[in-house]
C-alpha positions as CSV (number, residue, x, y, z in Angstrom):
1,X,15.6,-42.8,0.4
2,X,12.9,-45.3,-0.5
3,X,13.3,-47.1,2.8
4,X,12.9,-43.7,4.7
5,X,9.8,-42.9,2.7
6,X,8.3,-46.3,3.6
7,X,9.1,-45.8,7.2
8,X,7.4,-42.4,7.3
9,X,4.4,-43.7,5.4
10,X,4.1,-46.6,7.9
11,X,4.3,-44.1,10.8
12,X,1.5,-42.0,9.5
13,X,-0.7,-45.2,8.9
14,X,0.1,-46.5,12.4
15,X,-0.9,-43.2,14.0
16,X,-4.2,-43.2,12.1
17,X,-5.0,-46.8,13.1
18,X,-4.1,-46.3,16.7
19,X,-6.4,-43.2,17.0
20,X,-3.6,-40.6,17.0
21,X,-3.5,-37.7,14.5
22,X,-0.5,-36.2,12.8
23,X,0.1,-32.7,14.1
24,X,-1.6,-30.0,12.0
25,X,-1.5,-26.2,12.1
26,X,-3.3,-24.5,15.0
27,X,-2.5,-21.0,13.9
28,X,-2.1,-18.8,10.8
29,X,1.3,-17.3,10.8
30,X,1.5,-13.8,9.1
31,X,4.8,-12.1,8.7
32,X,4.4,-8.3,8.2
33,X,7.4,-6.3,6.9
34,X,7.3,-2.6,7.2
35,X,9.4,0.5,8.3
36,X,9.2,1.2,12.0
37,X,12.5,3.2,12.4
38,X,13.8,6.3,10.6
39,X,11.5,9.2,10.0
40,X,9.4,6.9,7.7
41,X,8.5,4.8,10.7
42,X,5.3,6.8,11.2
43,X,3.9,5.1,8.0
44,X,4.8,1.7,9.2
45,X,3.2,2.3,12.6
46,X,-0.1,3.3,10.9
47,X,0.0,0.1,9.0
48,X,0.7,-2.0,12.1
49,X,-2.0,-0.2,14.0
50,X,-4.5,-1.1,11.3
51,X,-3.4,-4.8,11.2
52,X,-3.8,-5.0,15.0
53,X,-7.3,-3.4,14.7
54,X,-8.3,-5.9,12.0
55,X,-7.1,-8.9,14.1
56,X,-9.0,-7.5,17.0
57,X,-12.1,-7.1,14.9
58,X,-12.0,-10.7,13.8
59,X,-11.6,-11.9,17.3
60,X,-8.0,-13.1,16.7
61,X,-9.3,-16.0,14.7
62,X,-9.5,-17.1,11.1
63,X,-12.0,-20.0,11.2
64,X,-10.8,-22.3,13.9
65,X,-7.2,-21.1,13.7
66,X,-5.6,-18.4,15.9
67,X,-3.8,-15.6,14.1
68,X,-0.1,-15.2,14.9
69,X,1.4,-11.9,13.8
70,X,5.1,-11.3,13.4
71,X,6.2,-7.8,12.6
72,X,9.6,-7.0,11.2
73,X,11.3,-3.6,10.6
74,X,13.0,-3.2,7.2
75,X,14.8,0.0,8.3
76,X,13.9,1.6,4.9
77,X,16.6,-0.6,3.3
78,X,16.2,-3.3,0.6
79,X,18.9,-5.5,2.0
80,X,17.4,-5.4,5.5
81,X,13.9,-6.1,4.1
82,X,15.3,-9.2,2.3
83,X,17.0,-10.4,5.5
84,X,13.8,-10.0,7.5
85,X,11.8,-11.8,4.8
86,X,14.3,-14.6,4.8
87,X,13.9,-14.9,8.6
88,X,10.1,-15.0,8.4
89,X,10.2,-17.6,5.7
90,X,13.0,-19.9,6.9
91,X,13.1,-19.4,10.7
92,X,9.5,-18.6,11.5
93,X,7.9,-20.6,8.7
94,X,5.1,-18.1,8.2
95,X,2.2,-18.9,5.9
96,X,1.8,-15.3,4.5
97,X,4.4,-12.5,4.1
98,X,2.7,-9.1,3.9
99,X,3.3,-5.4,4.3
100,X,6.0,-3.5,2.3
101,X,5.8,0.2,2.0
102,X,8.6,0.7,-0.5
103,X,8.8,-0.7,-4.0
104,X,12.6,-1.2,-3.8
105,X,12.3,-3.1,-0.6
106,X,9.5,-5.3,-2.0
107,X,11.5,-6.0,-5.2
108,X,14.5,-7.1,-3.1
109,X,12.4,-9.3,-0.9
110,X,9.8,-10.9,-3.3
111,X,12.0,-13.8,-4.5
112,X,12.7,-15.0,-1.0
113,X,9.0,-15.4,-0.2
114,X,7.8,-16.6,-3.6
115,X,10.6,-19.1,-4.2
116,X,9.7,-20.6,-0.8
117,X,6.1,-21.2,-1.9
118,X,4.7,-18.6,0.4
119,X,1.9,-16.2,-0.4
120,X,3.2,-12.6,-0.7
121,X,0.7,-9.7,-0.2
122,X,1.8,-6.1,-0.8
123,X,-0.1,-3.8,1.5
124,X,1.3,-0.8,-0.3
125,X,4.1,-1.0,-2.8
126,X,3.0,-1.6,-6.4
127,X,6.1,-1.7,-8.6
128,X,5.5,-2.2,-12.3
129,X,7.7,-5.2,-12.5
130,X,5.5,-7.3,-10.2
131,X,2.4,-6.1,-12.1
132,X,4.0,-7.2,-15.4
133,X,6.9,-9.5,-16.2
134,X,7.5,-10.6,-12.6
135,X,3.9,-11.3,-11.8
136,X,3.4,-14.5,-9.8
137,X,0.5,-16.8,-8.9
138,X,1.2,-16.3,-5.2
139,X,1.6,-12.6,-5.3
140,X,-1.4,-10.3,-4.5
141,X,-1.9,-6.6,-3.8
142,X,-4.4,-4.9,-1.5
143,X,-3.4,-1.5,-2.8
144,X,-2.7,-0.4,-6.4
145,X,0.0,-0.4,-9.1
146,X,2.2,2.6,-8.7
147,X,1.3,4.3,-12.0
148,X,-2.5,4.3,-11.4
149,X,-2.9,7.1,-8.9
150,X,-0.8,9.6,-10.8
151,X,-2.5,8.6,-14.0
152,X,-5.8,9.7,-12.4
153,X,-4.1,13.0,-11.4
154,X,-3.0,13.5,-15.0
155,X,-6.7,13.2,-16.1
156,X,-7.6,15.8,-13.5
157,X,-5.0,18.2,-14.7
158,X,-6.4,17.8,-18.3
159,X,-9.9,18.5,-17.0
160,X,-8.8,21.6,-15.2
161,X,-7.0,22.9,-18.3
162,X,-3.4,22.8,-16.9
163,X,-1.1,23.2,-19.9
164,X,2.4,23.0,-18.3
165,X,3.8,21.2,-15.3
166,X,7.0,20.9,-13.2
167,X,7.5,17.5,-11.7
168,X,9.3,16.4,-8.5
169,X,9.6,12.9,-7.0
170,X,12.2,10.8,-5.1
171,X,14.6,8.8,-7.2
172,X,13.6,5.2,-6.6
173,X,11.3,2.6,-8.1
174,X,8.0,4.0,-7.0
175,X,9.0,7.6,-7.7
176,X,9.9,6.6,-11.3
177,X,6.5,4.8,-11.6
178,X,4.6,7.9,-10.3
179,X,6.3,10.2,-12.8
180,X,5.6,7.7,-15.6
181,X,2.0,7.6,-14.6
182,X,1.3,11.3,-14.7
183,X,3.3,11.7,-17.9
184,X,1.3,8.9,-19.5
185,X,-2.0,10.8,-19.2
186,X,-1.1,14.5,-18.9
187,X,-1.6,16.1,-22.3
188,X,0.4,19.4,-21.5
189,X,4.1,20.1,-21.5
190,X,6.5,19.1,-18.7
191,X,8.8,22.1,-18.3
192,X,11.1,20.5,-15.7
193,X,11.7,17.4,-13.6
194,X,13.8,16.7,-10.5
195,X,14.3,13.2,-9.0
196,X,15.7,13.7,-5.5
197,X,17.7,11.5,-3.2
198,X,15.7,8.9,-1.3
199,X,16.2,6.3,1.4
200,X,17.2,6.5,5.1
201,X,19.0,9.7,4.4
202,X,16.4,11.1,2.0
203,X,16.6,14.7,0.8
204,X,14.3,17.0,2.8
205,X,15.6,20.4,1.6
206,X,13.7,21.3,-1.6
207,X,14.7,25.0,-1.8
208,X,16.8,24.6,-4.9
209,X,14.2,22.6,-6.7
210,X,11.3,25.0,-5.8
211,X,13.4,27.9,-7.1
212,X,13.7,26.0,-10.4
213,X,10.0,25.3,-10.5
214,X,9.2,28.9,-9.9
215,X,11.5,30.1,-12.7
216,X,10.1,27.5,-15.1
217,X,6.9,29.3,-15.5
218,X,4.9,26.1,-15.2
219,X,1.2,26.3,-14.4
220,X,1.4,23.7,-11.8
221,X,3.8,21.5,-9.7
222,X,3.2,17.8,-9.4
223,X,4.9,16.0,-6.5
224,X,5.1,12.6,-4.9
225,X,6.6,12.7,-1.4
226,X,5.3,10.2,1.1
227,X,5.8,10.3,4.9
228,X,7.9,13.0,6.5
229,X,9.2,14.3,3.2
230,X,5.6,15.3,2.3
231,X,5.2,17.5,5.3
232,X,8.7,19.0,4.7
233,X,7.8,19.8,1.1
234,X,4.4,21.4,1.9
235,X,6.0,23.6,4.5
236,X,8.8,24.8,2.1
237,X,6.4,25.2,-0.8
238,X,4.4,27.7,1.3
239,X,7.5,29.4,2.7
240,X,8.8,29.9,-0.8
241,X,5.7,32.0,-1.6
242,X,4.4,29.6,-4.2
243,X,1.0,29.2,-2.6
244,X,-1.4,30.9,-5.0
245,X,1.3,31.4,-7.6
246,X,1.8,27.8,-8.8
247,X,-0.9,25.4,-7.8
248,X,0.2,22.2,-6.2
249,X,-1.0,18.8,-7.4
250,X,0.1,15.7,-5.4
251,X,-0.3,12.0,-4.9
252,X,0.7,10.2,-1.6
253,X,1.9,13.5,-0.1
254,X,-1.0,15.1,1.7
255,X,-2.6,12.4,3.8
256,X,-3.9,11.5,7.2
257,X,-0.4,11.1,8.5
258,X,0.8,14.6,7.3
259,X,-2.5,16.5,8.0
260,X,-2.3,16.5,11.9
261,X,1.2,18.1,11.8
262,X,0.1,20.6,9.1
263,X,-2.9,21.6,11.2
264,X,-0.8,21.9,14.3
265,X,1.5,24.2,12.3
266,X,-1.6,26.2,11.2
267,X,-0.6,25.7,7.5
268,X,-4.1,26.5,6.2
269,X,-2.9,26.8,2.7
270,X,-3.3,23.0,2.5
271,X,-7.1,23.3,3.0
272,X,-8.8,22.9,-0.3
273,X,-5.9,21.1,-2.0
274,X,-6.7,18.1,-4.0
275,X,-5.2,14.7,-4.8
276,X,-6.2,11.4,-6.3
277,X,-6.5,8.1,-4.4
278,X,-8.4,4.8,-4.6
279,X,-9.7,5.3,-1.0
280,X,-11.2,8.1,1.0
281,X,-12.3,8.0,4.6
282,X,-15.9,8.9,3.7
283,X,-16.5,6.1,1.2
284,X,-20.0,4.9,1.9
285,X,-19.8,1.2,2.5
286,X,-20.3,-0.8,5.8
287,X,-16.7,-2.1,6.1
288,X,-15.2,1.3,5.6
289,X,-17.5,2.9,8.1
290,X,-16.6,0.2,10.6
291,X,-12.9,0.6,9.9
292,X,-12.7,4.4,10.1
293,X,-14.8,4.7,13.3
294,X,-13.0,1.8,14.9
295,X,-9.6,3.3,14.1
296,X,-10.5,6.7,15.3
297,X,-11.9,5.3,18.6
298,X,-8.8,3.1,19.2
299,X,-6.1,5.5,18.1
300,X,-7.6,8.9,18.3
301,X,-6.9,9.9,14.7
302,X,-8.0,9.3,11.1
303,X,-6.5,6.3,9.4
304,X,-4.4,6.8,6.3
305,X,-4.7,4.9,3.0
306,X,-1.7,2.9,4.3
307,X,-3.8,1.8,7.2
308,X,-6.8,1.1,4.9
309,X,-4.8,-1.2,2.7
310,X,-3.3,-3.0,5.7
311,X,-6.7,-3.6,7.2
312,X,-7.8,-5.1,3.9
313,X,-4.8,-7.4,3.9
314,X,-6.0,-9.2,7.0
315,X,-9.5,-9.7,5.6
316,X,-8.1,-11.0,2.3
317,X,-6.0,-13.6,4.2
318,X,-9.0,-14.5,6.4
319,X,-11.1,-15.2,3.3
320,X,-8.4,-17.5,1.9
321,X,-7.9,-19.5,5.2
322,X,-11.6,-20.0,5.8
323,X,-12.3,-21.0,2.2
324,X,-10.1,-24.1,2.8
325,X,-11.4,-24.7,6.3
326,X,-8.0,-24.0,7.8
327,X,-6.1,-26.4,5.6
328,X,-3.0,-24.2,5.0
329,X,-1.5,-26.9,2.7
330,X,-4.3,-26.2,0.2
331,X,-2.5,-23.5,-1.7
332,X,-4.7,-23.9,-4.8
333,X,-7.8,-23.4,-2.8
334,X,-6.5,-20.3,-0.9
335,X,-5.3,-18.8,-4.2
336,X,-8.6,-19.3,-5.9
337,X,-10.4,-17.7,-2.9
338,X,-8.2,-14.6,-3.0
339,X,-8.6,-14.2,-6.8
340,X,-12.4,-13.9,-6.2
341,X,-11.8,-10.7,-4.0
342,X,-15.1,-11.4,-2.3
343,X,-14.0,-10.3,1.2
344,X,-15.4,-7.1,2.7
345,X,-13.1,-4.3,1.6
346,X,-12.9,-0.8,2.8
347,X,-12.9,0.3,-0.9
348,X,-16.2,-1.5,-1.6
349,X,-16.5,-4.2,-4.3
350,X,-13.5,-4.7,-6.6
351,X,-12.0,-7.4,-8.7
352,X,-8.5,-8.7,-9.4
353,X,-6.8,-8.6,-12.8
354,X,-4.8,-11.4,-14.3
355,X,-1.8,-10.0,-12.4
356,X,-3.5,-10.0,-9.0
357,X,-3.6,-6.2,-8.9
358,X,-6.9,-4.6,-8.0
359,X,-9.2,-3.3,-10.7
360,X,-10.9,-0.5,-8.8
361,X,-12.1,3.1,-8.7
362,X,-9.9,6.2,-8.3
363,X,-11.2,9.4,-6.8
364,X,-10.4,13.0,-6.6
365,X,-10.4,14.1,-2.9
366,X,-10.1,17.4,-1.1
367,X,-8.6,18.5,2.2
368,X,-11.4,19.8,4.4
369,X,-12.3,20.4,8.1
370,X,-14.7,17.8,9.6
371,X,-17.5,18.7,12.0
372,X,-15.1,18.8,14.8
373,X,-12.6,21.0,13.0
374,X,-10.2,18.2,12.3
375,X,-8.5,18.3,8.9
376,X,-9.3,15.3,6.8
377,X,-10.2,14.5,3.1
378,X,-13.5,14.1,1.4
379,X,-14.6,12.6,-1.9
380,X,-15.0,15.2,-4.7
381,X,-15.6,13.0,-7.8
382,X,-14.8,9.6,-9.4
383,X,-11.9,10.0,-11.9
384,X,-11.7,6.3,-13.0
385,X,-14.2,3.5,-12.6
386,X,-12.8,-0.1,-12.5
387,X,-9.4,0.9,-13.7
388,X,-6.8,-1.7,-14.6
389,X,-3.1,-1.0,-14.5
390,X,-1.1,-0.6,-17.7
391,X,1.3,-3.5,-17.0
392,X,-1.3,-6.3,-16.8
393,X,-0.7,-6.9,-20.5
394,X,2.9,-7.9,-19.7
395,X,1.8,-10.5,-17.2
396,X,1.7,-14.1,-18.6
397,X,-0.7,-15.5,-16.1
C-alpha cells in the first residue's frame, strides 16, 4: 500500500514538473430524483421544468463549469427512489443529489447520498426526522419542514374562530407531519380524523370519509392531498354538497397544478378558498418576478410551489460552486456558502436554521382570477415571520 501511494505521489509530481495537469472537474453533476410516472408525475414534471428554466437562466454554467443534469424517476416508490439515488451516487458520481417530492422516498434514499459524502438537497419533502435527529451537515432544504405550513393554517383557523375540525390526509410520513402540524396550533376540537391509503395506488374515492365529516358536525374540514388526489378531493367535496356547509381549509391541495383543471371543469366554488404557504406567485422581489414571468412565457402556465422550490435549488447549488471557484472537492467551502443562504431566492431573503431548514415567512393566500381570467393565488396576509420548525431543537449540529 505504501509503495502504491509513493508511486501515485510521484506521478502527480512528475505531471506538475513536466507542465501537465491532473484532470479536474469540467462540469457540475446534479442528480434530480422526482416522480415522472403515475398520476403524481404532473408534480415531478413541474419541478423538472423549473430546473431546466433555472439552468437556462444561468446560461448552463456555474462559474466556469458546465451544468450536467441527470433526472431519475422514483415511480412514487421508496425502494425505486433508493435504487435511483444509488445509481446517481455510484455510477454517475454526481456532486449533488436533489429533488424528492415524497417524504417516504427521501427517507429511504437519504443514507445512500449522505454516506457517500454527497450533498443532498430536498426540493420539496421535509420529514421531521431529517429536521431533527437525522439532520446532517450535508443535507439542505429549499422548501420547508412538513409541519410548518399546517401550523400556519392552525393559526388562521384560530383567528377565524373555528372551534371544531374534521381532518383528512394520506397515511404516510408527510401526511402524519401535516396532521401533527395543524393539531399543534389549532386550539379547537378535532371531531374526526381519516388517514387514507397513499402511494402508486392511492385512494381517490373520498365519499365515505366526506359522509363521516358531514355527520360529525365539524365547523371545518382540514385536508392535505397533493397532486391528482387534490383535484379528486375538491371535486367530490363539491359534489357531496359540502360547499357552503362545511368550509374547506387545505395545505398543498389547491395549487397551480390543480387550478387549471378545476377551472376547466368550471368548479367556481374553489374561487375565494384560502390556504397557507411559504411562497405565492405575487411575492414582490426581483427573483420571483423573473421566475414567474419566465415560467409562464416558456411553459404557458403559472408555476407551482414545487417549481419555485426547484428553481431555488439550482441557485443554491450555483452559489456553493462559485464560492469555491469550481473546486468541487472543497466540501467545507460549499457547505459554508450554502449555510449563508445569500443566493437570490424566489421567496426573498431568508436564513437557515441549525438543521439547514429555511427560517422563513408563511402566508395566507387566496384563489382569485388574474387580469386575464386565469385562476391563480394572491397573498392575503403574513401568518408567520421568520418561522423556524419545531424539530430544530432535536438537531445536534
